[in-house]
C-alpha angles and dihedrals in degrees: 000000000000110000096195092091091077132245092270093078121092123233089257092052092048093051090046092051095047096047093044091050091053092049097048093043090054096246114151108198089129116093119242087258126019144161135233088251092061091051090047090052093048093055099033097242136119122269093255098069089038090054092047092052093048092048090056091051089050091055090050090054097243096113136034129207135208111187105311094338121101128199137182106259116260120201126215119229089256091052092048090053091050092046094051093042088060092041091052093056093046093047093049093049090046097052093042093053092042090052091051087056094045094131089060096046128093105226091189089078092061094039092051091050091051091050089051091049090050088063091055100051100087098044123074088195088064094050089101090054091047090053091052092047089048090056092048090051093057094042091050089057090049090051090051089057089074091225111121094190092052088051091052091050090048092053090055096046093043092054092054096042088050088070087062099034094051093064093043094052092058084087117083091214090057092050091048093049093047091050094052089053093046090057092050090054091051092048091055089043094052091049090054094240104143097178092049091047090050091050091050091049092049090051091047095053094043094048090048095057093041092051091047093051092048090052090057089060094053 
């Protein structure tokens, strides 16, 4: 188990953090179906903290359960459309408000994330890292909006969309396309053009879902 979380976290919190990180990064070390006992064994804890961690992930909509069996949540095409429709509106509001507060924002945060993502484009092994950085990029913009409730909503929607995005970003072409769009958003942001930044973000979210759905037909 990763020790970087600090000794103050409980076993339940550690298991929750590790499993959620794997889910939102797009890692798939979990079996299609699993039990709290298998999670407990993986992390060397009793079933109680494992069950508590999995229950929290159930509430957040990242897992499903049938009886004693847990599964990583799978979204239907209709659900994906609904998810990305909401995400699009939140992301556009987020970048527009952040751009309006440009003078109070530290652009280095976004630029450093883009540089880090550049290093992950050519390696499939780093697709999980790219997915995590991608999530941090969008959440950083939400934080720059100055709206704490918008940021909370973005955390929730980002975690769910990560279950879709993680698979999609396994493709190098998808990572490259996303990165081009990330840079266009930053360019509009840095020029203090909120409507342009919003338009670039809207295109980015729509092209992401369209590319993902096309990939499912291949």
